[in-house]
N, C-alpha and C positions, 0 to 999 in steps of 0.2 A: 604620684599614684593615688587614685581616688579610693577612699576607704570602702571596702566591701567588694570592689571589683575583682580583686584576686583572692577573696575569701575562699579557703579550701574546704570542701566538704570532706568529711572523713570517709575514706574508701571502705566500701563493703562489697564483697564478692557477689556476683550475680548468680542466682540459683541456690536452692536450699542445700543440695549436696555439696556444692563447692564451698558455700559459706561455712557449713559445719566442719568440713575437712580442714579448711584453711584456718579457721579459728582455733580448732583443737591443736593443730600444729603450732600455731603462734603461741598458745598458752604453754605448751611443752617447752618451746624454745625460750620463752621468757623465764620459766622456772630454772632451766638449765644454765642460762648465762644472762646476767643482767645487761640491759641495753648500754649502760655506762661502760661496762667492760668491752662491749662490742666496739664502742667508739674509740677506746684506747688501744685495743689490740686489732691490728689489721687481719683480715681473713687470709688463711693460708690457701693460696690459689691452687696449690698442688692437690688439695683435697676436694676440689670442685669437679663435678661431672657435668659436662654439657648435655642438655636435654633437648633444646629446641633453638632454632635460629630463624629469625624473620629478617628479610632484606627488602628494603624499599629503595628503588633506584630510578634515576632519570635515564631516559633513552639516550642513545649515542648521538653524535654530531649529525646535523641535518641542514637542509637548505632553509633560508629564512621563511617565516610565515607570511611576511608582507614586505614587498620591495620598497625601497625609499624612492620618493618622487624626484629622481635626478635625471639630468639629460642622459639620453641613450649612451653617449660616449663615456659617461662617468659610471655607468652601472657595471657591476661585476658580472662576468659570464659564468653561468651555472651549466656546465657541459654534462650531458648524460653519462659521459665516461666516468664521472664521479660516483655513479651508481653501481659500478662493477662489484659483484658479490665474491669475496674471497672464498676459495674452495673449502678452507678449514672451518668456515662458519655455517656451512650447509648442514641442516638438521631438520628432518621432517617433523611436522607438528600439525595438530588440528585445533581449530578454534570453535568453542561452543559458548552458549549463554551460561548463566550461573546454574541453570537447572539441567545442563547437558544437552539442550536443544540446539538448533541451528545458530550460526553466528549472526548476531543482530546487524542491521544496517548501520553504517558509520557516516553520519551527516558531516562530521569533520573532514573525513577523507574526500567526500564529494565536494566540499567547499574548497579544500586545498587544490583540487584538480581544476578548479575554475581560474586559478592564478598560475599563469605560465611565466617563469622568470626568463630573463635574457639568457640565451644559450639553449633553452628547451626544457629544463627541468621544471617540475611543479613545486609549489610551496610545501615546506614541511617534510621533504623526503629524506629518509635515512640514507646516508652515503657510505661509501667504502670505509672512509675514516671512522664513521660512527660504528660500523659493524666491527671494525678492528678494536675500537675502544671497548665494546661490549664483550668481545671474545676475551680480551685481556682481563676484564673484570671477572669473567667466569673462571679464568685460569687462577686469578688471585684467590677466589673463593675455594677453588679446588685445593690449592696449597693449604689453606687454613683448615678446611673441613674434611679433606680426604687424605692428604699427605701428612701434614703436621700432626693432625689428630684424626684417627680413624673413625670419624663420626658418620659420614655418609658413605654409601656404597660407591665404588669408582665408576659405576655405570648408572644411568638414570633409572630409577625405580619409582613408579607412580605411587607406591605405598609409602614412600619416604618424602616425596616432594609434592607440594601444592603450588600451582602457578596461576597467577591472576594478572591481567593486564587491562589497561583502558583499551577500548575498541578503536584504536588508531594504528594504522599500519606501521608507522615508525616504531611504536612500542611493541607491537607483536614481533616485528623483525628483530628488534633489539633483544627481546627475550630469547628468540631463537639463537642468536649469536652468543648470548651469555651461557645458555644451556650447552651449546657446542663446546665452549671453552671449559665449562665446569665438568662435563662428563666426557670430553674428548670424542664427541659424536657416537657414544656407545649408549645403548638403552636396552632395558629388559621388558619394556612395555610401551604403549603409546604415550606420546607427549600431548596432553590436553591443556591448552591455555584457556582459562575461563575469563569471560568478559561480560559486561552488562550493557544494557541499553543506555544510550547517551542521556536519556531523560531521567534515569535513576542512578547513574554512576556516582560513586563516592570516593574514587581514587584521585579526584581533583575537586577544587571548590566549584560546585555545580550551581551556578546562578540560574540555569535553565529550569531547575525543579525547586528552587528556593526563592520565593518572592522577596522575602526579607533581605537576603543576601544581595539579590539583584538591585534592590533600592539603595542599599548602603554603598556597594562598590561602584555603581554607575555614577552616583553623585560625587563620590570621592575621586574617582579617576578624572572626572571632568574638571575638578578644582585642584588636583594635585600639581598640575603644571603651572598653576598660578601662585604656588607657595613661595615665600621668600627664599632666595638661593636657587631653588629649582628653576623658577621663572627666568632669572637673569642668565643663568648658565645655558638654559635651553635656547633662549634668544640668541646668545653668542654662537653656539654651535650651528644653529640653523642658518644664521646669516653667513657664516664662513662657508657653509656647504651650498648656499644658494637655494635653500628650501624656504618656501613662503610661510608666513606666520599663521595662516588660516587653513593649513592642509591636514591638520590632525596628527602630525608626527610628534610623539613624546619620547621621553628617554627609554621607555620600554621597547618601542619600535626600533630606536637607534641601537640599543644593546643587542636586540635580536639579530640585527644585520651585522654589527661589528663582531660579535662572538662567532657567528657562522663563518664569516669571511676569514677571520684570524685562524680558526682551528683548521681550515682547509688551505691555509697559506695563499689565499687569493689576494690580488692587488687591490686593496680597499681604496676608497676615496681618501686622499691625504688627510682631510679634516677628521675622518673617522679614526685614523691611526693616531693623529695628534691628540685627540680628546678621548681616547679609549678608556683611560683610567677614570676620568671625570664621568663619562657616560655610564660606566658600571656603578659608580658610587651614587649618582643621581637616580639611576634606575632602582637601586636598592631603597633609596630615600622615598621614591615614588611608591614602591610596593609597601613600604612600612606605613606611609600615610594612608594608603588604601586599606590595609589590614588593621592598623592601629591596635597594637597588642594590649594597650590599656583598656580597650573595648573587648572584654573577654568573649562576648557573644559573637563577635566577628570571627575570632579564631575558632570558636566552637562550630560555627556554621561552615567554616572553610574545611576543617579536617576532623571535626568531632565524630562523625560517623565512621571514618576510617580508623581513628584511634580506638573506637569501640570494637572494631574487628581485631585490631592488634591486641587489645586488652583481653578479649574473649579467648584468643588463642593461648595467651598466657594462663588464663584461669582454667581452661580445659586441660592444659598440660600439668598443672599442679594438683588437679582434682583426681584422687585415686579411683573415683567411680567412673571416670571417662573411659569408654572402651578404646583399646589401642587403635582400632580401625578409624576412630574419629580424630586422631592426632597424626600430624606429620612432623618429621624432623626438621624440614626446611619449608618455609613459606616465602615465595617470591612475589613481589608486587612491582609491576612496571608502571611507573607514575611519571610526574612532570616536575619542572622547577616550581610551578605554582602550587604543587602539593608539598614539596620538601620545605619551602620557606616557612609557611605557617606551622608545619610539623616541628621544625627545628625551634621555632619561637615557642610553641607550646611546651617543649621539652627544656627550654631555657638554655639551648646550646647554639643559637644562631650566631654566626661569626661576622655578620654584616657584609658577606660576600655573596654574589649571586651563585646559586648552585650550578656548577658546570655540567657539561654533557657527561653522561655515564657515571655520575657521582652516586655513591651508595650510602644509605643509613642502615646499619646492621644492629639488630637487637638480639642478644644472646641470653638464654635462660639457663642458669646453672643450679645444681643442688649440691649442698655440702654433704660429703659422704658420711660424716660422723654426726653432726648436729641435725642433718636433714633440712636445714634452712635453705630458702631459695633466694637467688640473687639474679639481678639483671645487669648486663654490661652493654653499653652503647658505643658504637664506633661510627664516626662520620668520615667518609673519604679515607678509611683505613686507620684513622687516629682515634684512640679511646677518648671518650667525653665524660664529663661529670654532669649529669642531669640536675636540674634545679631541685632542691630539697634532698639531695643525696650527699652523703659525707665524702664519697670518693667514687672513682670510676666503677668499682664493683658495688652496686647499689642493692641493699635489701629490698626484696620484692614489694613489701608493704609500703616502703617509702616511695618507690618508683610508681606504684599504683596510685598513691595519694597525689603525686605530682600530676599525672595525666588525668586524674579524675576531675580536675578543674575544667577540663576541655572536652572530655569524652561525652558523646551524645548517643543514646540509644536511638534506633530508628523512630520510635514513637515520639520521643522528645524533639528530635530533629524536625520531623514534619510539623509538630506543634509550633516550634519556634519559627519555622519558615513561613507558616501561614498566619502567624499571630498578628503581624503588622497589617496584613491585608484585611483581616477580619475587623480589626480596630477601625481602619480607614473606611471600609464599607459600611460599618455600623454607625459611623459618626456623621455621615453626610448624605449619602445617596440613597 
């Protein structure tokens, strides 16, 4: 680990009111109970009150984004019957931009519709299996936050729930299915899913609007398949499958196909089945080479703006000056595997497994009823996690904020970092 790369800046809340309120609270808490005692005595969870939940989830199972260059007889058939919509997942919703205007154009969906798979489906389409996965996730959230703890209303209430998704159909439809499971298709008001233009989206690493990120990832992806171990294994798999060495197939494309085929119980190419475990591990190795956690700026550019959103939600919730109309009990974010991986790395809880379809990262905010201290609890795939820098799964808010502060980027700093390398290059030669 290079000295200084992971140097942590001390967290300071954004905004004068939030800063004053939180600092005064921290001073009172420090006087009431020394930090050393906190470390020795675990918090009584029975005295905690849930205040807010943020859920970041990957969409449900889908067709592959790019078919493998195999003989027609070896290709899997993606029959449109796989797109049947289960009746229990049907739930009306409206999509707007972040300001409440019309739904933006989706260049990704247009691109996916240019790729027709064998059988007739398009690339990247959410399937019945994926819809069922998301409905099941919604039911699990209902059990946690409606039945076990009466935190949310049993019916959808727009005053309690904020919903945001990337502007890609499989994510919008996944969100619909999750909400149908969570609220059993009952609502008290309109369901609005907010989304952003592709050029400014921050719910995934956006190389389109970040020159610096584009330069980093493009070069690293090109050289990832040449790395020792990855190179030899890729050559082995492609030779067995009859894929040429110059066709651009890497472990990311291989995993995309094998994961989609396996979750739908489709008859994969025998070599894909045989090397399934290796393909996933090497895909993770490839992604880690591209992201390079020791390069803190790469993780910042990938998820720093999104972490800033999650952080601001926490800060608004703990600030007594925040009007109740500006806070929601539940924030839902429909994202992607390429979002979750750097997010998990920033939190120090990445398990070196590719984020599966319909996986969720849940961030719960609690307040102690006696001491009035604040705590964060993270769960990934339903399992409690211990974030980096935290003593246990129930993490004091200040420690949690210090952890994510190493990667959080305000919009201003994000745009500055994204254009920095370009400015240097333009100013040095041309």
